[in-house]
N, C-alpha and C positions, 0 to 999 in steps of 0.2 A: 619867771619860769619856775615851775614846780621842782622842788628837790626830790629826787628818788631815793628811797630807802629799800635796799635789797636784803631780805632776811628769810629764813625758812626754819620752821620748828624742828625739822629733821636734823639740822646742825646741832641743836641742843641735846641730841641723843648720842652724840659722839662721846665716848667714854675711855678713860685710861684704866678702867677696872676690868674685871673678868666675869662677874656673875651678879644676878639679882636673886637673893635667897638661894634656892637650889637650881634655879633656871639660868641657863647661859644667856648673856646679853646678846641681842641681835634680833632681826626680824621685828616683831611687834612687842618685844620685851624692852621697855624703857629702862635705862640704867638707873639704879637707886642713887640717892644723894651721897651715900658714903663710898662711891666707887670711883671717885675722880682724883683725889689728891688735890694739888693746888689749882689745876685747870678745870674748874667746875663751870657748868653752863649758866650758873645763877646770875652772874654779873650781866651777861648778855640778855638772858631772858628777862631780867628785871629792867633792863634798858628798854626793851620792847614794851613791857608793861607800863613803864613811866611815860613813854611816848603815847600810848593809848589812853592812859588815865588822864593825862594833861590835855588831851585833845589835839596834840601836835599831829597825830595820824590823819586828822581831817585836812591838814595843810599839805602834808607829804603825799607822794605817790608811793605806797607800800606794795612791794611785789616780791615774789620769788623769781627764780631763773632756772634755766636748764643747767644740768651738770656739765662740766668741762668734758669734751670728747677725748678719746684716746689720742687723736691727731693733735688736739690742742695741748695735751699734756706732753706729747713727744717733742713739741717745739722747744721744751726746756729740759725735760728729764729723759735719760736714755731708756730704751725699751726694757733693758734688764731690770732697772729700778722699778718701773711701773709694774712689770710682771711679778717681781718679788713681793711688792706691796699687795697686789691683788691676791696672790696665792696665800699670803699670810693672813690677809683679811678673811678670805673664804675658809681658812682653817681655824678661825676663832680669834685671831688677833695675836699680838705679841709685842716685842720690842723691835722697832724698825731702825732705831738709831739712838744716839745719846739723849737720854731724857725724852724719848719719843714712843711711849707705849700706847697701845690702842686696842679696842675690842672688836668683836665680829662686826662686819659691815663698815669698818672704818674707811675702807677705800672708797666706797660709794659716797659716804658723807664728805670726805675730803674733796672728792671730785665736784660735789655740789657746792662746797665752800669756794673752790676755785671758780666755779661757774658764776657765783654771786659777784666775785671781783671782775670777771669778764664783762658781765652785764653792766656793772657800774661804770666801767671805762667806756663801753660801747654807747651807753646812754649820752654821755657828754660829747663823745666824738660824733655821734649822729645828730647832735644839737636838739635832742629831746629835752634836755635841761642843761643849765650851765654847770651844775654840780650834783654829786650823788654820793651815797654812803653805802658801803657793803658791810654788813655785820657778819663777817666771816668767822667760822669756827669749824675745824681747827684753824689756827693762825698759820702764817706762811713765811715770815721774814727770816727765820733761822734755817729754813730748809735749803740744803745744797742741792745741786743738780742730781747727785748720785747718792744722797744720804739724808735721812730725816734727822731732826735735832730740835731740842727744846720745845716740845709740844707741836712742832710744825712738821707736817707730813707731805705737803705739796707747796711749791713756791707760788703762792697765789698771785702776787703782783707781777713777777716775771711772766707767768702764764698769760695774764691779762694783757700785758704789754705786747707780747709776741702776737697774740690774736689781733690786737688793734693795729699793729704794724702791718700784718698781712692784709687786713681789710682796708685800712686807710692810708697806708704808705707813710706812717709817721717816721720822721727822721731825728727828732730830738724830744726825749721825754725826761722830765726831772722827777725823781723820787725823794721825798723828804720823809725820813723815818724819825718820829719823836717818841717811839716806844723807849722806855727807860733802859732796855737791853739793846746791845748793838745789833744792827740788821746784817749779820754776817752772811746769811744766805743770799740775800739780794746783792750785797757787795760782791760776793764771789762769782755770781752768775754773770755780772756785767763788768767785771774787773778789768778786762782787756778791750772794752768797747767804749767808743765815744758817743754813741747814739743814745745812751742813757746816763744821765748824771745821777749819782747816788750820794745822798747826804744823810748821815746818821747823827742824831743828837741824843747822846745816851750817858748813863752814869758810868764813870770811869771804873774799869776793872770789875764790873758786876757780872755780866754774862755776855758771851762766853767767859768763864772764870779767868780773871787776870788780864783780859783784853782791854786795851786802851785805843790804839789805832790811829793816832794823829799822823803818824808817819806813813800810813798806807794810802797812797794817792792814785792807785791804778798802775797798770803796766801796758807796754806796747801802745796800741792806738788809744787805750783807755787812760793813759797817764795824764793826771790832772782832772779826771772826771769822776773821782771818788773822793769824798770829803767826810772825815770823821771829826766830831766835836765832842770829845769825852769831858764830862763835867764832874767835878768832885761831888761826893755824897753830901747831902744837905742843901743843895741848891733849891731855891724856891722861885716864886713868880717873877721877881725882878731880874734874877740872873738869866732865866730862860728867855724872857723877852729881850734882854740885852744881847744874848747869843743870836736870837733871831735877827735883830737889827744889825748887829756887827758882822755876822758871818753868813747866816743862811740866806737872807734876802739879797745881799749883794751877789752871792754865788748864783742864785736863780736869775737875777737880771743879767749877769755876765753870760750865762748859758743860753738865755732866750728860748725856753722850751715851747713846744707846740701843745703840750699837755703837762699838768702837774698832778702827781699822785702823792697823797700822804699816807704813809704806813702809820696808822693811828693806834699805837699802844697807849693805854690809859693808866699804865702802872707807874708813872712818875707822880701819881697822887700821894698825898701825905700819909695815907694809912695802908698803902699797898704792902702785903706781907713779903714780897720778893725784891724789894728795893728800898732805898732810903732817900728819896727826894721829897719835896714839899709843895707840890703843885695842888691847885684846887680847881673847881669848875670854871672860875673866871679866867684862870690861866689858859685853859683850853679854848675858852671863848675868844680870848685876845689873840692867841696864836692862829686860830682859824681865820679870824678877821684879817690878820696880816697876810696870810697865804691867799685868801680870796682877793685882796687888793692887788697882790702881785700877779695873780692869774688874770685879773681884768686888764692889767697893763701889758701882760706878755702874751697871753694866748686866748683872748676873748672870753675869759672867765672859766675856761675848761679845767675843772678840778674834780678828781675822784678821791674820796677818802675811804681807805680800806682798813677795817678793824684788825688789830693785832692782839697784844696782851692786855692785862688788867685783871687783878685778882681780888680786889677789895669789893666783895659782893654788894655791900650797902652803899658804897660811894661811887663806883664806876658808872652806874646809871646817871648820876647827876653830871658827870664829866661828858659822857656821850650825849646827853640831852643838850648840854650847852653847845656842843659842836653842831648838832642838828638844828638847833634854834638859830644859830648864827648863819648856817648855810641857807636856811629858808627865810631869814629875816623876821623871825618870831621871838617873843620873850614871854614865856608862859609860866615857868617854874622858878620859884625862889629856893635856892639851895639852903636847907636848914642848918648846915654846918659851915657855911661860907664865912661867917663872922669869926667862928672859932679858928678855922684854918688860916684866916688872914692874920689873926693875932699870933699864930705860931710861926710866922715867917722869920727868916734869919735876921739877926741884928745888923745894923749898918756896917759894923766892922767886918762881919762875915760876908755881907754883900759886896763890900769893897774888895775883899780878897777874891771872891768869885769873879768879879769883873776883871780884875788884873789877870786871873787865870785865863779868861776868855781872850783878853787883849794879847797875851803872850801866844796863845794858840793861833790867833789870827795872823800873827807875824810868821808863823811856821807854815801856814797853809797857802 
């Protein structure tokens, strides 16, 4: 079955800046390249370009989607937050939360980004495809119900889950977040619920600053349904796959979900400017294959991958391409830096330390 890729050029016009020359950003004024800071659209736009240049777009079903409706947003966010966001967007943009600036029109673009996630989940639930990928921008996994954070303005994955629960009556959804930063927004929204298992594989104490999280397991009905796997800086391919096998996959099998969603940040790559891990494109290829196998065993292959962070403009496209190729059963692009990044992996002594770290964590969880 064809893998669906949901993307829209309008999402690449989301900006954390305020003007293009003397003209305010918004409407038909595309943000200039210098108006973004770390969260530029280039990594995602270049991923689409690589998909097209490689011919992978001929295998995928590439489509846009409708923006999330106000009703769909209100299933996660209170009306006060939505109204504040819309008003600030109409007034030209501003700072909606911690590290969450945006420009004019940001509300409509964020609603479209959430709509891409809704469509990706709906596609696999409606059995149009076994798997799908939503190239969302802005990202969503840091966004709390009542506050934006860390470039995330709407909680894309929770919004998509609530829409699917309403339409399909889902009772158990598992969310695996392998963004290098902790998925604190997704965790907070589902922290007291057992109908969503949240698993975050992230760099220890990176972002939110100082957060580790191994002791945070949920509360009330959600106790035991939140799992954090903080990894020390410098972890590479072998440590991540070990964590997948030792902790993540057993947790998925224990939970037995009806749907698996991956919050796919690509910022654990070796040259990301906002983190210090050492993954490469084959790491994402291997992790995707493992999750696909689990989805086949647990939920008839139903897997939706939702794009989160990743800020290395030249390298993120190769990681995203590797995921999309794996989802669709293709192999078209050879990563020109793969040999170099393979040589830069931690030495055996470091790997042994990282595995002991993971072993000790697994005993706490």
